[in-house]
N, C-alpha and C positions, 0 to 999 in steps of 0.2 A: 134448448131447442134451438137449433140451428136457425140462423139469419139467411131467404132464401129473397131474390131477387129479381124481377122477370120482368126484363123487356119486352111488349107486348104493342100489337097493331088488333082493333077491334076486328079486322075483315078478313086475319089471318085465323086459319086453320091447323097451324100447326101450334099456336099457342095455345087453341084451345086444349090442345089433345096435352101440353106437355103441364097447364093449368091443371086438367081434369085427373092425370098422373097424381102431381102433388097433394091434390084433394084427398086421391082415393088413398094415398098414405095416412091422411090425418098431418097431414104439414102446413104452417103457415107461414103466406109469401104475402111480401111485399112488390106487387103490380105495378109498374112505372110503364101507362101510356105513352109511347111517340108520336101516335098521330098528329098530324100535324107539328110535332115542336120539336125543331129542330135543333136546339139544345140539347134536349135528350135523348135526339140522335147519336148526336157526335159526343155526348158523353160515352153511349153504350157503344157505338165505334174507337174509340179510346179505351175504354177497359177493356173488348173484347177481341178487336182488330176485324170485327165482320161485319158485315152491313146488313143482314136480315136479321128476323126477330122470328122465333123468339132468341133471346140472348139470357140464358141462365147460372146465375151465381147464387154459390150456395156458404156461406162466410169466407165471401169475398172472394171464392176461389168461381174459375170461370168453367163452367162445367160446360158451354155450349148450347146447342138450338136442341130442337124438338128429339130428332133420332139421335143427338148424344143422349141427353138422357136418359130416353128410354134404354139403349144397348147399354149403359152405365149401370140401370136396375135388372138389365138381363142379367148383367155378370155380379150380382150382388152385391153392388158397390153405394147405389145408394143409399139405403138402409143405412149403414153405416153412418153419412155425409148427414142426415135427417137429425140421428143421435146425437150426434154431437153437441 
């Protein structure tokens, strides 16, 4: 099973959509909430080069945000990564 990490904020609708897609696929993920956690936010920015949430990593590979995740799924690239 793939190791999935997703940096999120509680109020983020894109985070909810990304998590819903992963749940729909039966993928377990480690949610890293960065609300009010400057250290976790810095870690996310360092890893992804981006300041927006969600930021999604599958087996330490940066996937991107919600739109990136849906685009990857749209071109049938997500399922193979989840099976890894």
